[in-house]
N, C-alpha and C positions, 0 to 999 in steps of 0.2 A: 653033274659031270660036264655039262656044256660050258661051265665057267672056265674049266681047265684049258679047253681048246681056244677059248677067247683070249686068255692071258698069253697063250703061245703066239697068237697073231701079233700081239703088242711087241713082242721081241724081248721078253725077259730072259735073263740068263738062267740056266738050269738051277743055279744056287738060289736065285731070287724066287723062282717058281716053286722050288721045294720048300722054301721058307713060308711062302704064301699059302701053300697047301697045308703046311703044318699048323699055321695059325688059324686057318679056316676050320681045320679039324678040331683044334682045341676049343675054339669058340662054339662050334656045334655041340661038342661034348659037354662043355660047361653049361650050355643052355638046357641040356637034358637034366642036369642035376638040380636046377632051380625048381 
């Protein structure tokens, strides 16, 4: 969860941050299926 605060410091828009969170979740979920 530390990654989320780090991305906020960069200054991403809420939309970009939401997209980033979505893809990181998808990546983590897909890695569990392997």
